[in-house]
C-alpha positions as CSV (number, residue, x, y, z in Angstrom):
1,M,0.1,-0.1,-0.4
2,K,2.7,2.2,0.8
3,I,4.5,1.6,-2.1
4,K,1.7,2.4,-4.2
5,W,0.7,5.8,-2.3
6,M,4.3,6.8,-3.2
7,K,3.7,5.6,-6.7
8,M,0.9,8.0,-6.8
9,S,2.1,11.2,-4.7
10,A,5.3,10.9,-7.6
11,L,2.7,11.3,-10.5
12,M,1.1,13.9,-8.7
13,I,4.0,16.3,-8.0
14,S,5.3,15.1,-11.6
15,L,1.7,16.4,-13.1
16,A,2.0,19.7,-11.0
17,F,5.4,20.5,-12.4
18,S,4.2,19.8,-16.1
19,G,1.5,22.0,-15.9
20,S,-1.5,19.7,-16.1
21,L,-2.7,19.9,-12.3
22,W,-3.8,23.2,-10.8
23,A,-6.2,23.9,-7.9
24,E,-9.5,25.9,-9.9
25,P,-9.6,26.9,-13.3
26,I,-9.4,30.2,-13.6
27,S,-12.3,32.1,-14.3
28,V,-12.8,34.0,-18.2
29,V,-15.2,36.6,-19.9
30,S,-15.9,37.1,-23.3
31,S,-18.3,39.0,-24.8
32,F,-20.0,36.2,-27.0
33,S,-20.1,32.6,-28.1
34,I,-17.7,32.4,-30.7
35,L,-14.9,34.0,-28.8
36,G,-15.6,32.2,-25.5
37,D,-15.1,29.2,-27.9
38,V,-11.8,29.8,-29.0
39,A,-10.9,30.8,-25.5
40,Q,-12.2,27.0,-24.6
41,Q,-10.3,25.2,-27.1
42,I,-7.0,26.7,-26.1
43,G,-7.9,27.1,-22.5
44,G,-8.7,23.6,-21.8
45,E,-9.6,22.5,-18.6
46,R,-7.5,25.1,-17.1
47,V,-10.2,28.1,-17.5
48,Q,-13.7,28.4,-17.0
49,V,-15.4,30.3,-19.8
50,S,-19.0,32.4,-19.1
51,N,-20.1,34.6,-22.3
52,L,-22.0,37.7,-22.0
53,V,-23.9,37.2,-25.2
54,P,-25.1,33.6,-25.2
55,A,-25.6,31.2,-28.1
56,D,-28.2,32.5,-30.9
57,G,-27.6,36.1,-29.5
58,D,-27.3,39.4,-30.9
59,A,-23.9,41.0,-29.9
60,H,-24.7,44.1,-32.0
61,A,-27.8,44.9,-30.1
62,Y,-26.5,43.4,-26.5
63,Q,-27.3,45.3,-23.7
64,L,-25.1,44.8,-20.5
65,T,-27.1,44.0,-17.1
66,G,-26.3,44.1,-13.9
67,G,-25.1,40.4,-13.3
68,D,-23.1,40.6,-16.4
69,V,-21.4,43.7,-14.3
70,K,-20.8,41.5,-11.6
71,K,-19.1,38.7,-13.8
72,L,-17.0,41.2,-15.2
73,A,-15.5,42.0,-11.8
74,N,-15.3,38.6,-10.7
75,A,-13.2,37.2,-13.9
76,K,-9.4,36.8,-14.2
77,L,-9.6,37.6,-17.8
78,I,-12.0,39.5,-19.8
79,L,-11.8,38.8,-24.0
80,I,-13.6,41.2,-26.5
81,N,-13.6,40.7,-30.2
82,G,-13.4,44.7,-30.7
83,L,-13.4,46.6,-34.3
84,G,-16.9,47.8,-33.2
85,L,-18.6,44.2,-32.9
86,E,-19.7,45.1,-28.6
87,T,-22.0,48.1,-27.9
88,G,-20.1,51.0,-26.2
89,D,-21.4,49.8,-22.2
90,V,-19.9,46.2,-23.0
91,V,-16.3,48.0,-24.1
92,R,-16.7,50.5,-21.1
93,A,-17.6,48.1,-18.8
94,A,-14.3,45.8,-19.8
95,K,-11.9,49.0,-19.7
96,N,-13.4,50.1,-16.1
97,S,-13.3,46.8,-14.5
98,K,-9.7,46.9,-13.5
99,I,-9.4,43.3,-14.9
100,T,-6.6,42.2,-17.4
101,Y,-9.2,42.6,-20.6
102,A,-7.9,41.8,-24.1
103,E,-9.1,42.5,-27.8
104,A,-8.8,39.3,-30.1
105,T,-9.0,41.2,-33.2
106,A,-5.9,43.4,-32.4
107,G,-3.2,43.3,-35.2
108,I,-6.1,42.4,-37.9
109,S,-6.4,44.6,-40.7
110,P,-10.3,44.9,-40.8
111,I,-12.1,45.6,-43.9
112,K,-13.5,49.0,-43.8
113,H,-17.3,49.4,-45.9
114,E,-17.9,52.5,-47.7
115,E,-21.5,53.6,-46.3
116,H,-24.0,55.3,-48.7
117,E,-26.9,56.4,-47.6
118,E,-28.7,53.9,-50.2
119,H,-27.9,50.2,-51.4
120,D,-26.9,51.2,-55.0
121,H,-23.4,51.4,-55.9
122,H,-23.5,53.1,-58.7
123,D,-24.6,56.4,-58.2
124,H,-23.2,58.2,-54.8
125,A,-23.5,61.7,-55.9
126,G,-24.6,63.8,-52.9
127,H,-24.3,61.2,-50.4
128,D,-22.3,61.6,-46.9
129,H,-19.3,58.8,-47.6
130,H,-18.1,57.2,-44.2
131,H,-16.6,54.1,-43.7
132,E,-17.9,51.2,-41.5
133,I,-15.6,48.9,-39.8
134,D,-16.5,45.2,-40.3
135,P,-15.6,43.3,-37.1
136,H,-16.6,39.7,-38.3
137,V,-13.1,38.4,-38.8
138,W,-14.1,35.0,-37.4
139,H,-15.5,33.9,-41.3
140,D,-12.2,33.8,-42.7
141,P,-10.2,31.0,-40.4
142,V,-6.5,32.7,-42.1
143,L,-7.1,35.7,-40.2
144,M,-8.3,33.2,-36.8
145,Q,-4.9,32.6,-36.6
146,K,-3.9,36.2,-35.2
147,Y,-7.4,36.2,-33.0
148,A,-6.4,32.7,-31.4
149,S,-2.9,33.9,-31.2
150,N,-3.7,36.7,-29.2
151,V,-6.1,34.8,-27.2
152,A,-3.6,32.0,-26.1
153,T,-1.2,35.4,-25.4
154,A,-4.1,36.8,-23.2
155,L,-4.1,33.5,-21.7
156,I,-0.5,33.2,-20.8
157,K,-0.5,36.8,-19.5
158,V,-3.0,36.2,-16.7
159,D,-1.8,32.5,-15.8
160,P,1.9,31.8,-16.8
161,A,2.3,28.8,-15.0
162,G,0.1,27.0,-18.1
163,A,2.3,28.8,-20.7
164,K,3.4,25.2,-22.5
165,Y,-0.2,23.8,-22.0
166,Y,-1.7,27.1,-24.0
167,A,0.8,26.8,-26.4
168,A,0.3,23.1,-27.0
169,R,-3.3,23.5,-27.6
170,F,-3.0,26.7,-29.3
171,K,-0.5,24.6,-32.1
172,N,-3.2,22.0,-32.1
173,Y,-6.1,24.6,-32.9
174,S,-3.9,26.6,-35.2
175,A,-3.5,23.3,-37.1
176,E,-7.5,22.7,-37.0
177,L,-7.9,26.3,-38.6
178,S,-5.5,25.3,-41.6
179,K,-7.8,22.7,-42.3
180,L,-10.8,24.6,-42.2
181,D,-8.9,26.8,-44.7
182,A,-8.4,24.4,-46.8
183,F,-11.7,22.6,-46.6
184,A,-13.5,25.8,-47.6
185,R,-10.9,26.2,-51.0
186,Q,-12.2,22.7,-51.7
187,Q,-15.5,23.6,-51.5
188,F,-15.5,27.1,-53.0
189,N,-13.6,26.3,-55.8
190,A,-15.6,23.6,-57.1
191,I,-17.9,26.2,-58.0
192,P,-18.2,28.6,-61.6
193,K,-16.9,31.8,-59.8
194,N,-19.9,33.9,-61.6
195,Q,-22.5,31.3,-59.4
196,R,-20.5,32.4,-56.2
197,K,-23.3,34.7,-54.7
198,V,-25.3,34.7,-51.8
199,L,-27.7,37.2,-50.2
200,T,-27.8,37.2,-46.3
201,G,-30.1,39.2,-43.7
202,H,-26.8,41.5,-42.8
203,D,-23.5,41.7,-44.1
204,A,-21.7,39.6,-41.8
205,F,-19.6,37.6,-44.5
206,S,-17.5,39.9,-46.2
207,Y,-14.4,38.6,-44.8
208,L,-15.5,34.9,-46.3
209,G,-16.3,37.0,-49.4
210,K,-12.8,38.3,-49.9
211,R,-11.0,35.2,-48.8
212,Y,-12.6,32.6,-51.3
213,G,-13.7,34.9,-54.3
214,I,-17.8,35.1,-52.8
215,E,-20.2,38.0,-53.5
216,F,-22.7,38.6,-50.5
217,I,-25.7,40.9,-51.1
218,A,-27.5,42.1,-47.5
219,P,-30.5,44.0,-46.7
220,Q,-28.6,45.6,-43.5
221,G,-24.8,46.4,-42.9
222,V,-22.6,44.9,-40.8
223,S,-24.7,46.0,-37.6
224,T,-28.0,44.2,-37.3
225,E,-29.3,47.4,-35.5
226,A,-29.4,49.5,-39.1
227,Q,-32.6,49.1,-40.6
228,P,-32.6,49.2,-44.5
229,S,-34.7,51.5,-46.6
230,A,-37.4,50.5,-49.0
231,K,-35.1,52.0,-51.8
232,T,-32.3,49.7,-50.5
233,V,-34.8,46.5,-50.5
234,A,-35.5,47.5,-53.9
235,A,-32.3,47.5,-55.2
236,I,-31.5,44.1,-53.6
237,V,-34.2,42.8,-55.5
238,R,-33.5,43.9,-58.7
239,Q,-30.1,42.9,-57.9
240,I,-31.4,39.1,-57.6
241,K,-33.6,39.1,-60.6
242,Q,-30.6,40.4,-62.8
243,T,-28.1,38.5,-61.6
244,G,-30.1,34.9,-60.4
245,V,-28.9,34.5,-56.8
246,K,-30.1,31.2,-56.3
247,A,-28.2,31.2,-52.3
248,V,-30.7,32.6,-50.1
249,F,-30.3,32.2,-46.6
250,T,-31.9,33.5,-42.9
251,E,-29.6,33.7,-40.1
252,N,-29.9,31.9,-35.9
253,I,-29.4,35.4,-34.8
254,K,-32.1,37.1,-36.9
255,D,-35.5,37.6,-37.9
256,G,-35.9,35.9,-40.9
257,R,-38.7,38.1,-42.4
258,M,-37.1,40.2,-44.7
259,V,-34.9,37.9,-45.8
260,Q,-38.2,35.8,-46.9
261,R,-39.6,39.0,-48.7
262,I,-37.1,39.4,-51.0
263,A,-37.4,35.8,-51.6
264,Q,-40.7,35.7,-52.2
265,E,-40.6,38.5,-54.6
266,T,-37.5,37.0,-56.3
267,G,-39.0,33.8,-56.5
268,A,-35.8,32.7,-55.1
269,K,-35.8,29.5,-52.9
270,I,-34.1,30.1,-49.0
271,G,-31.1,27.3,-48.6
272,G,-31.9,27.2,-45.2
273,K,-30.0,29.5,-42.2
274,L,-26.6,30.8,-41.7
275,Y,-24.6,31.0,-38.4
276,S,-23.6,34.7,-38.4
277,D,-22.5,36.0,-35.5
278,A,-23.5,33.3,-32.9
279,L,-23.0,29.9,-31.8
280,S,-26.0,27.8,-31.8
281,R,-28.3,26.0,-29.0
282,D,-29.0,23.3,-31.8
283,G,-26.2,20.8,-33.2
284,N,-25.0,22.7,-36.3
285,A,-22.8,25.3,-34.7
286,K,-21.8,24.4,-30.9
287,T,-18.2,25.1,-31.4
288,Y,-16.4,27.7,-34.1
289,A,-15.1,24.9,-36.1
290,D,-18.4,23.7,-36.8
291,L,-20.2,26.8,-37.3
292,F,-17.7,27.6,-39.9
293,R,-17.9,24.1,-42.1
294,Y,-21.5,23.7,-41.6
295,N,-21.8,27.5,-42.9
296,V,-19.4,26.5,-45.9
297,R,-21.3,23.2,-46.6
298,V,-24.8,24.5,-47.1
299,M,-23.4,28.2,-48.8
300,S,-21.3,25.8,-51.2
301,G,-24.5,23.3,-51.5
302,A,-26.9,26.2,-52.5
303,M,-24.8,27.9,-54.8
304,K,-24.7,25.1,-57.2
């Protein structure tokens, strides 16, 4: 018995020094579910992640609650996406909490959309021009390498004892991101370029479009809070009729009635639901990798 106990003690000491044994996981609060999953994939058993905006929730429109403020105050690390995704009160609460916080998009060059009063891209005379930064970088798995690296760096900063553990998990996750990119290239390259057109509820997929040569059309801008005008919707209806867009999708975070109306007016068939800004409560997008594969699979299938 004594020999067995000594062997067990030696194993526990060995595990402790290797960074695989610790008292309790560190509390990480992320602003929304996709970022929370990246933190979980890299943090593993060393972290306990909770999200302010839950699965199927809309980060663009989320309002901070008293419970959230308490959650932030008790965290060891706060993670936000940045690039204007989160509402001002969420960002202010993170900065004012005196808890270590990090922006996952730090160092990533964002897409900037030139915003005009109307959707019609042919005549901008007299319109006020400004640039709206697109925060939806997670739809590009190549950019997600930097995103995940920023998360790993933040975890190491607050938990240096787990540095080797986080580095090893980041390496594995980085390999998975490379596989997602290869999968998307294979799927989209099989479709003629003139057929790579998709209608979605809001402009969430520009990074995917830029990476894989897909044209996305959306009645709303990069934020779900911007309501499209009747003229914008009419312009999209004309565009779909002219170009013959086949791939029309609703989103898990949005009321799909606008897209359904456009589909009815154009005769286009709705190909299903995409996961744009949040993971899902159902089985299709439980993790970021699931979300990306599912979106690519259904989009490419609808374009054929």
